[in-house]
py3Dmol code that shows the C-alpha trace and the ligand (Angstrom):
import py3Dmol

protein = """\
ATOM      1  CA  MET A   1      98.814 105.972  90.260  1.00  0.00           C
ATOM      2  CA  ARG A   2      99.522 104.650  93.715  1.00  0.00           C
ATOM      3  CA  ILE A   3      96.598 103.190  95.555  1.00  0.00           C
ATOM      4  CA  GLY A   4      96.738 102.794  99.331  1.00  0.00           C
ATOM      5  CA  VAL A   5      94.800  99.736 100.443  1.00  0.00           C
ATOM      6  CA  VAL A   6      93.411  98.912 103.855  1.00  0.00           C
ATOM      7  CA  SER A   7      91.124  96.101 105.033  1.00  0.00           C
ATOM      8  CA  ASP A   8      89.589  94.582 108.072  1.00  0.00           C
ATOM      9  CA  VAL A   9      90.028  97.522 110.348  1.00  0.00           C
ATOM     10  CA  HIS A  10      87.619  96.014 112.795  1.00  0.00           C
ATOM     11  CA  ALA A  11      87.163  99.137 114.902  1.00  0.00           C
ATOM     12  CA  ASN A  12      90.747  99.252 115.951  1.00  0.00           C
ATOM     13  CA  LEU A  13      91.503 103.035 115.967  1.00  0.00           C
ATOM     14  CA  GLU A  14      95.068 102.761 117.221  1.00  0.00           C
ATOM     15  CA  ALA A  15      96.046 100.315 114.315  1.00  0.00           C
ATOM     16  CA  LEU A  16      94.192 102.536 111.816  1.00  0.00           C
ATOM     17  CA  GLU A  17      95.994 105.615 112.854  1.00  0.00           C
ATOM     18  CA  ALA A  18      99.408 103.929 112.650  1.00  0.00           C
ATOM     19  CA  VAL A  19      98.611 102.740 109.178  1.00  0.00           C
ATOM     20  CA  LEU A  20      97.278 105.893 107.963  1.00  0.00           C
ATOM     21  CA  ALA A  21     100.373 107.746 109.216  1.00  0.00           C
ATOM     22  CA  HIS A  22     102.632 105.117 107.368  1.00  0.00           C
ATOM     23  CA  LEU A  23     100.570 105.355 104.216  1.00  0.00           C
ATOM     24  CA  ASP A  24     100.719 109.153 104.346  1.00  0.00           C
ATOM     25  CA  ARG A  25     104.584 108.822 103.970  1.00  0.00           C
ATOM     26  CA  GLN A  26     103.976 106.624 101.005  1.00  0.00           C
ATOM     27  CA  ALA A  27     101.947 109.540  99.415  1.00  0.00           C
ATOM     28  CA  PRO A  28      99.316 107.457  97.653  1.00  0.00           C
ATOM     29  CA  ASP A  29      97.109 109.106  95.151  1.00  0.00           C
ATOM     30  CA  MET A  30      94.039 107.478  96.665  1.00  0.00           C
ATOM     31  CA  LEU A  31      92.841 105.193  99.401  1.00  0.00           C
ATOM     32  CA  VAL A  32      90.515 102.212  99.161  1.00  0.00           C
ATOM     33  CA  CYS A  33      89.009  99.913 101.859  1.00  0.00           C
ATOM     34  CA  LEU A  34      87.965  96.322 101.524  1.00  0.00           C
ATOM     35  CA  GLY A  35      85.381  96.156 104.289  1.00  0.00           C
ATOM     36  CA  ASP A  36      84.909  95.067 107.945  1.00  0.00           C
ATOM     37  CA  PHE A  37      85.291  98.572 109.195  1.00  0.00           C
ATOM     38  CA  VAL A  38      83.634  97.356 112.497  1.00  0.00           C
ATOM     39  CA  GLY A  39      83.295  94.268 114.601  1.00  0.00           C
ATOM     40  CA  TYR A  40      85.616  92.988 117.315  1.00  0.00           C
ATOM     41  CA  GLY A  41      87.148  96.279 118.304  1.00  0.00           C
ATOM     42  CA  PRO A  42      86.142  99.224 120.577  1.00  0.00           C
ATOM     43  CA  ASP A  43      86.087 102.175 118.234  1.00  0.00           C
ATOM     44  CA  PRO A  44      83.596 101.374 115.470  1.00  0.00           C
ATOM     45  CA  ASN A  45      82.221 104.998 115.122  1.00  0.00           C
ATOM     46  CA  ALA A  46      85.623 106.629 115.301  1.00  0.00           C
ATOM     47  CA  CYS A  47      87.036 104.330 112.638  1.00  0.00           C
ATOM     48  CA  VAL A  48      84.290 104.933 110.146  1.00  0.00           C
ATOM     49  CA  GLU A  49      84.422 108.637 110.734  1.00  0.00           C
ATOM     50  CA  ARG A  50      88.166 108.745 110.378  1.00  0.00           C
ATOM     51  CA  LEU A  51      88.231 106.751 107.113  1.00  0.00           C
ATOM     52  CA  ARG A  52      85.089 108.032 105.413  1.00  0.00           C
ATOM     53  CA  PRO A  53      86.446 111.422 104.065  1.00  0.00           C
ATOM     54  CA  LEU A  54      89.745 109.730 102.976  1.00  0.00           C
ATOM     55  CA  LEU A  55      88.276 106.852 100.745  1.00  0.00           C
ATOM     56  CA  ARG A  56      87.938 106.838  97.016  1.00  0.00           C
ATOM     57  CA  ALA A  57      86.061 103.401  97.187  1.00  0.00           C
ATOM     58  CA  ALA A  58      85.150 100.858  99.629  1.00  0.00           C
ATOM     59  CA  VAL A  59      83.139  97.703  99.929  1.00  0.00           C
ATOM     60  CA  MET A  60      81.042  96.160 102.680  1.00  0.00           C
ATOM     61  CA  GLY A  61      82.334  93.360 104.819  1.00  0.00           C
ATOM     62  CA  ASN A  62      80.399  90.549 106.682  1.00  0.00           C
ATOM     63  CA  HIS A  63      80.912  92.186 110.109  1.00  0.00           C
ATOM     64  CA  ASP A  64      79.655  95.509 108.660  1.00  0.00           C
ATOM     65  CA  GLN A  65      76.559  93.790 107.355  1.00  0.00           C
ATOM     66  CA  ALA A  66      76.007  91.885 110.586  1.00  0.00           C
ATOM     67  CA  ALA A  67      76.355  95.091 112.713  1.00  0.00           C
ATOM     68  CA  LEU A  68      73.709  96.821 110.514  1.00  0.00           C
ATOM     69  CA  SER A  69      71.160  94.069 110.732  1.00  0.00           C
ATOM     70  CA  ASP A  70      69.092  92.720 113.632  1.00  0.00           C
ATOM     71  CA  SER A  71      68.952  89.112 112.431  1.00  0.00           C
ATOM     72  CA  PRO A  72      70.530  86.229 114.285  1.00  0.00           C
ATOM     73  CA  THR A  73      74.320  86.120 114.320  1.00  0.00           C
ATOM     74  CA  ASP A  74      74.692  82.332 114.834  1.00  0.00           C
ATOM     75  CA  HIS A  75      76.914  81.817 111.784  1.00  0.00           C
ATOM     76  CA  PHE A  76      79.600  83.758 113.680  1.00  0.00           C
ATOM     77  CA  ASN A  77      81.565  82.157 116.516  1.00  0.00           C
ATOM     78  CA  LEU A  78      80.497  83.057 120.030  1.00  0.00           C
ATOM     79  CA  PHE A  79      83.042  85.867 120.668  1.00  0.00           C
ATOM     80  CA  ALA A  80      82.398  87.438 117.313  1.00  0.00           C
ATOM     81  CA  GLN A  81      78.636  87.328 118.132  1.00  0.00           C
ATOM     82  CA  GLU A  82      79.190  89.077 121.420  1.00  0.00           C
ATOM     83  CA  ALA A  83      81.209  91.755 119.595  1.00  0.00           C
ATOM     84  CA  ILE A  84      78.536  92.179 116.969  1.00  0.00           C
ATOM     85  CA  VAL A  85      75.783  92.576 119.565  1.00  0.00           C
ATOM     86  CA  TRP A  86      77.984  95.250 121.363  1.00  0.00           C
ATOM     87  CA  THR A  87      78.690  97.017 118.080  1.00  0.00           C
ATOM     88  CA  ARG A  88      74.886  97.167 117.194  1.00  0.00           C
ATOM     89  CA  GLN A  89      74.323  98.928 120.504  1.00  0.00           C
ATOM     90  CA  VAL A  90      76.978 101.640 120.093  1.00  0.00           C
ATOM     91  CA  LEU A  91      76.901 102.287 116.193  1.00  0.00           C
ATOM     92  CA  LYS A  92      75.627 105.784 115.602  1.00  0.00           C
ATOM     93  CA  ASP A  93      73.376 106.936 112.782  1.00  0.00           C
ATOM     94  CA  GLY A  94      76.128 108.570 110.643  1.00  0.00           C
ATOM     95  CA  PRO A  95      78.427 105.492 110.542  1.00  0.00           C
ATOM     96  CA  ARG A  96      75.439 103.299 110.110  1.00  0.00           C
ATOM     97  CA  ALA A  97      74.298 105.226 107.061  1.00  0.00           C
ATOM     98  CA  PHE A  98      77.801 105.194 105.575  1.00  0.00           C
ATOM     99  CA  LEU A  99      78.097 101.363 106.069  1.00  0.00           C
ATOM    100  CA  SER A 100      74.611 100.756 104.751  1.00  0.00           C
ATOM    101  CA  ALA A 101      75.495 102.477 101.428  1.00  0.00           C
ATOM    102  CA  LEU A 102      78.577 100.420 100.772  1.00  0.00           C
ATOM    103  CA  PRO A 103      78.431  98.286  97.666  1.00  0.00           C
ATOM    104  CA  ARG A 104      79.400  94.532  97.798  1.00  0.00           C
ATOM    105  CA  ARG A 105      81.761  94.999  94.866  1.00  0.00           C
ATOM    106  CA  ALA A 106      83.552  98.152  93.642  1.00  0.00           C
ATOM    107  CA  ASP A 107      85.840  99.249  90.780  1.00  0.00           C
ATOM    108  CA  LEU A 108      87.582 102.510  89.953  1.00  0.00           C
ATOM    109  CA  THR A 109      86.160 102.927  86.500  1.00  0.00           C
ATOM    110  CA  ASP A 110      85.399 106.565  87.378  1.00  0.00           C
ATOM    111  CA  ASN A 111      89.175 107.047  87.367  1.00  0.00           C
ATOM    112  CA  PRO A 112      90.766 106.378  83.938  1.00  0.00           C
ATOM    113  CA  ALA A 113      94.223 106.707  85.369  1.00  0.00           C
ATOM    114  CA  ALA A 114      93.724 103.771  87.734  1.00  0.00           C
ATOM    115  CA  LEU A 115      94.437 100.160  86.769  1.00  0.00           C
ATOM    116  CA  PRO A 116      91.801  98.969  84.250  1.00  0.00           C
ATOM    117  CA  GLY A 117      90.233  95.745  85.431  1.00  0.00           C
ATOM    118  CA  LEU A 118      90.710  96.385  89.127  1.00  0.00           C
ATOM    119  CA  LEU A 119      87.949  95.050  91.357  1.00  0.00           C
ATOM    120  CA  LEU A 120      87.419  95.355  95.128  1.00  0.00           C
ATOM    121  CA  VAL A 121      85.508  92.804  97.219  1.00  0.00           C
ATOM    122  CA  HIS A 122      85.630  91.830 100.859  1.00  0.00           C
ATOM    123  CA  GLY A 123      85.446  88.022 100.534  1.00  0.00           C
ATOM    124  CA  SER A 124      85.583  86.601  97.032  1.00  0.00           C
ATOM    125  CA  LEU A 125      84.323  87.214  93.530  1.00  0.00           C
ATOM    126  CA  ARG A 126      81.943  84.285  93.839  1.00  0.00           C
ATOM    127  CA  ARG A 127      80.601  85.264  97.303  1.00  0.00           C
ATOM    128  CA  PRO A 128      81.566  88.807  97.932  1.00  0.00           C
ATOM    129  CA  LEU A 129      80.635  88.991 101.597  1.00  0.00           C
ATOM    130  CA  ASP A 130      81.636  85.808 103.174  1.00  0.00           C
ATOM    131  CA  GLU A 131      83.825  83.356 101.196  1.00  0.00           C
ATOM    132  CA  TYR A 132      87.318  83.028 102.369  1.00  0.00           C
ATOM    133  CA  ILE A 133      89.988  82.749  99.585  1.00  0.00           C
ATOM    134  CA  LEU A 134      92.357  80.571 101.486  1.00  0.00           C
ATOM    135  CA  ASP A 135      94.035  78.460  98.817  1.00  0.00           C
ATOM    136  CA  GLY A 136      94.551  78.220  95.013  1.00  0.00           C
ATOM    137  CA  ARG A 137      91.499  75.997  94.551  1.00  0.00           C
ATOM    138  CA  ILE A 138      89.120  78.629  96.011  1.00  0.00           C
ATOM    139  CA  ALA A 139      90.974  81.428  94.263  1.00  0.00           C
ATOM    140  CA  ARG A 140      90.405  79.636  90.940  1.00  0.00           C
ATOM    141  CA  ALA A 141      86.693  79.919  91.302  1.00  0.00           C
ATOM    142  CA  SER A 142      87.048  83.583  91.745  1.00  0.00           C
ATOM    143  CA  PHE A 143      89.276  83.865  88.720  1.00  0.00           C
ATOM    144  CA  LEU A 144      86.433  82.226  86.787  1.00  0.00           C
ATOM    145  CA  ALA A 145      83.662  84.255  88.385  1.00  0.00           C
ATOM    146  CA  ALA A 146      84.483  87.697  86.880  1.00  0.00           C
ATOM    147  CA  PRO A 147      86.767  89.383  84.330  1.00  0.00           C
ATOM    148  CA  PHE A 148      89.434  91.376  86.107  1.00  0.00           C
ATOM    149  CA  GLU A 149      93.200  91.945  86.010  1.00  0.00           C
ATOM    150  CA  VAL A 150      93.677  92.516  89.772  1.00  0.00           C
ATOM    151  CA  ALA A 151      91.053  91.787  92.400  1.00  0.00           C
ATOM    152  CA  LEU A 152      91.790  93.124  95.951  1.00  0.00           C
ATOM    153  CA  VAL A 153      90.190  90.985  98.734  1.00  0.00           C
ATOM    154  CA  GLY A 154      90.226  90.914 102.454  1.00  0.00           C
ATOM    155  CA  HIS A 155      88.268  88.774 105.042  1.00  0.00           C
ATOM    156  CA  THR A 156      90.988  86.109 105.758  1.00  0.00           C
ATOM    157  CA  HIS A 157      93.297  88.572 107.727  1.00  0.00           C
ATOM    158  CA  HIS A 158      96.216  86.849 106.000  1.00  0.00           C
ATOM    159  CA  PRO A 159      98.260  88.778 103.389  1.00  0.00           C
ATOM    160  CA  ALA A 160      98.488  86.626 100.211  1.00  0.00           C
ATOM    161  CA  ILE A 161      98.736  86.804  96.549  1.00  0.00           C
ATOM    162  CA  PHE A 162      97.121  84.425  94.110  1.00  0.00           C
ATOM    163  CA  VAL A 163      98.307  84.338  90.496  1.00  0.00           C
ATOM    164  CA  GLU A 164      96.579  82.986  87.409  1.00  0.00           C
ATOM    165  CA  SER A 165      98.984  82.483  84.511  1.00  0.00           C
ATOM    166  CA  LYS A 166      98.425  80.186  81.544  1.00  0.00           C
ATOM    167  CA  ARG A 167      95.362  78.899  83.262  1.00  0.00           C
ATOM    168  CA  ARG A 168      97.338  77.728  86.295  1.00  0.00           C
ATOM    169  CA  VAL A 169      96.706  79.241  89.744  1.00  0.00           C
ATOM    170  CA  SER A 170      99.515  79.524  92.206  1.00  0.00           C
ATOM    171  CA  THR A 171      99.609  80.912  95.772  1.00  0.00           C
ATOM    172  CA  GLN A 172     102.396  83.085  96.892  1.00  0.00           C
ATOM    173  CA  GLY A 173     103.373  84.992 100.073  1.00  0.00           C
ATOM    174  CA  LEU A 174     103.831  88.768 100.354  1.00  0.00           C
ATOM    175  CA  LEU A 175     106.873  89.880 102.203  1.00  0.00           C
ATOM    176  CA  PRO A 176     106.745  93.263 103.848  1.00  0.00           C
ATOM    177  CA  GLU A 177     108.516  96.098 102.156  1.00  0.00           C
ATOM    178  CA  VAL A 178     109.339  93.989  99.064  1.00  0.00           C
ATOM    179  CA  PRO A 179     107.571  95.269  95.986  1.00  0.00           C
ATOM    180  CA  ARG A 180     105.938  92.318  94.130  1.00  0.00           C
ATOM    181  CA  VAL A 181     106.041  92.933  90.369  1.00  0.00           C
ATOM    182  CA  LEU A 182     102.811  92.074  88.619  1.00  0.00           C
ATOM    183  CA  THR A 183     103.557  90.636  85.275  1.00  0.00           C
ATOM    184  CA  PRO A 184     101.472  91.605  82.135  1.00  0.00           C
ATOM    185  CA  GLY A 185      99.198  88.821  80.979  1.00  0.00           C
ATOM    186  CA  ALA A 186      98.948  87.257  84.421  1.00  0.00           C
ATOM    187  CA  ARG A 187      95.841  87.870  86.734  1.00  0.00           C
ATOM    188  CA  TYR A 188      96.081  88.474  90.430  1.00  0.00           C
ATOM    189  CA  ILE A 189      93.966  88.267  93.568  1.00  0.00           C
ATOM    190  CA  ILE A 190      95.763  90.196  96.357  1.00  0.00           C
ATOM    191  CA  ASN A 191      94.913  90.251 100.013  1.00  0.00           C
ATOM    192  CA  PRO A 192      96.586  93.125 101.937  1.00  0.00           C
ATOM    193  CA  GLY A 193      96.083  91.456 105.350  1.00  0.00           C
ATOM    194  CA  SER A 194      94.199  93.045 108.227  1.00  0.00           C
ATOM    195  CA  VAL A 195      94.713  96.443 109.803  1.00  0.00           C
ATOM    196  CA  GLY A 196      92.916  95.773 113.089  1.00  0.00           C
ATOM    197  CA  GLN A 197      93.217  92.085 113.794  1.00  0.00           C
ATOM    198  CA  PRO A 198      96.075  90.383 111.962  1.00  0.00           C
ATOM    199  CA  ARG A 199      95.902  86.541 112.116  1.00  0.00           C
ATOM    200  CA  ASP A 200      99.156  85.485 110.437  1.00  0.00           C
ATOM    201  CA  GLY A 201     101.289  85.448 113.578  1.00  0.00           C
ATOM    202  CA  ASP A 202     102.555  88.951 113.162  1.00  0.00           C
ATOM    203  CA  PRO A 203     100.483  91.331 115.388  1.00  0.00           C
ATOM    204  CA  ARG A 204     101.588  94.553 113.482  1.00  0.00           C
ATOM    205  CA  ALA A 205      98.904  96.178 111.507  1.00  0.00           C
ATOM    206  CA  ALA A 206      98.942  95.480 107.692  1.00  0.00           C
ATOM    207  CA  CYS A 207      98.343  97.578 104.663  1.00  0.00           C
ATOM    208  CA  MET A 208      99.400  97.802 101.002  1.00  0.00           C
ATOM    209  CA  VAL A 209     100.405 100.091  98.156  1.00  0.00           C
ATOM    210  CA  LEU A 210      99.353  99.047  94.702  1.00  0.00           C
ATOM    211  CA  ASP A 211     101.442 101.147  92.144  1.00  0.00           C
ATOM    212  CA  THR A 212      99.789 100.863  88.711  1.00  0.00           C
ATOM    213  CA  GLU A 213     102.934 102.226  87.034  1.00  0.00           C
ATOM    214  CA  GLY A 214     105.102  99.220  87.950  1.00  0.00           C
ATOM    215  CA  PRO A 215     102.736  97.510  88.362  1.00  0.00           C
ATOM    216  CA  THR A 216     103.702  96.511  91.782  1.00  0.00           C
ATOM    217  CA  ALA A 217     102.017  95.517  95.114  1.00  0.00           C
ATOM    218  CA  THR A 218     103.975  96.333  98.290  1.00  0.00           C
ATOM    219  CA  LEU A 219     102.855  95.122 101.754  1.00  0.00           C
ATOM    220  CA  PHE A 220     103.633  97.071 104.940  1.00  0.00           C
ATOM    221  CA  ARG A 221     103.483  96.038 108.540  1.00  0.00           C
ATOM    222  CA  VAL A 222     103.242  98.749 111.035  1.00  0.00           C
ATOM    223  CA  PRO A 223     103.588  98.523 114.863  1.00  0.00           C
ATOM    224  CA  TYR A 224     100.900 100.241 116.968  1.00  0.00           C
ATOM    225  CA  PRO A 225     100.152 100.513 120.657  1.00  0.00           C
ATOM    226  CA  ILE A 226      98.306  97.209 121.022  1.00  0.00           C
ATOM    227  CA  GLU A 227      97.962  97.730 124.895  1.00  0.00           C
ATOM    228  CA  GLU A 228      95.887 100.830 124.376  1.00  0.00           C
ATOM    229  CA  THR A 229      93.368  99.006 122.169  1.00  0.00           C
ATOM    230  CA  GLN A 230      93.317  96.147 124.616  1.00  0.00           C
ATOM    231  CA  ARG A 231      92.592  98.474 127.461  1.00  0.00           C
ATOM    232  CA  LYS A 232      89.698 100.025 125.622  1.00  0.00           C
ATOM    233  CA  MET A 233      88.220  96.561 124.760  1.00  0.00           C
ATOM    234  CA  ASP A 234      88.478  95.571 128.409  1.00  0.00           C
ATOM    235  CA  ALA A 235      86.661  98.787 129.479  1.00  0.00           C
ATOM    236  CA  ALA A 236      83.954  98.059 126.909  1.00  0.00           C
ATOM    237  CA  GLY A 237      83.538  94.592 128.267  1.00  0.00           C
ATOM    238  CA  LEU A 238      84.384  92.937 125.042  1.00  0.00           C
ATOM    239  CA  PRO A 239      85.371  89.144 125.241  1.00  0.00           C
ATOM    240  CA  VAL A 240      88.774  88.398 126.692  1.00  0.00           C
ATOM    241  CA  PRO A 241      89.931  86.052 123.845  1.00  0.00           C
ATOM    242  CA  LEU A 242      89.386  88.866 121.372  1.00  0.00           C
ATOM    243  CA  ILE A 243      91.517  91.044 123.555  1.00  0.00           C
ATOM    244  CA  GLU A 244      94.244  88.564 123.954  1.00  0.00           C
ATOM    245  CA  ARG A 245      94.528  87.517 120.380  1.00  0.00           C
ATOM    246  CA  LEU A 246      95.618  91.087 119.277  1.00  0.00           C
ATOM    247  CA  ALA A 247      98.947  90.694 120.938  1.00  0.00           C
ATOM    248  CA  LEU A 248      99.453  87.254 119.329  1.00  0.00           C
ATOM    249  CA  GLY A 249      98.371  88.183 115.796  1.00  0.00           C
ATOM    250  CA  ARG A 250      96.222  85.069 115.665  1.00  0.00           C
TER     251      ARG A 250
END
"""
ligand_1 = """\
1
ZN
Zn 87.401 90.649 108.967
"""
view = py3Dmol.view(width=600, height=400)
view.addModel(protein, "pdb")
view.setStyle({"model": 0}, {"cartoon": {"style": "trace"}})
view.addModel(ligand_1, "xyz")
view.setStyle({"model": 1}, {"stick": {}})
view.zoomTo()
view.show()
């Protein structure tokens, strides 16, 4: 079973199309999304509508939640707040209903061929919507918070893999195109990076394939026409720093 994984699309349709075309060539058996469909980018409705029929499972992200609510956004930075206010104004009923129905945590227990013990959350197992798993110490709390073999998380926009083996937690990088073998007996928290707003210095869109046969996790980086997304953001009046950061991957 090969599971295509996307996360943090952030309303970037050009990045999403590039990733979907790449994943199509990998021929996954199913596709899952780890949240933050919207926020920051210029195409929230189109991204939700494009992904919706393709997904076997998905979870809600903190930007999805903020876009659905009308409560204050002051826990976000100013540019993110501006983008959330804009997203609230343009989000249509269909995408809004889809995002509202997303769970905070999902598994694939309806599919016995999928990896048992696989969990999906946006942030962490401890705080599914908004905790960033940035290091081994924070990852340890998530390993303790729930029983799982592999947890897929997003939210940081940094590809990473955290391994718990013999009660020790280590942090490892994920290199594009290099299948990372998952060792039986160890537990994993894996972040596939961000489709629509990478922040690890590589502006290319990120996605992953989890192959339960290996089992292996393989990260991919996919170029997309960044200038086209930037042009749309400019036309929508979205904040300039959000436009500029796409080309930097920061
Ligand atoms: Zn995000």
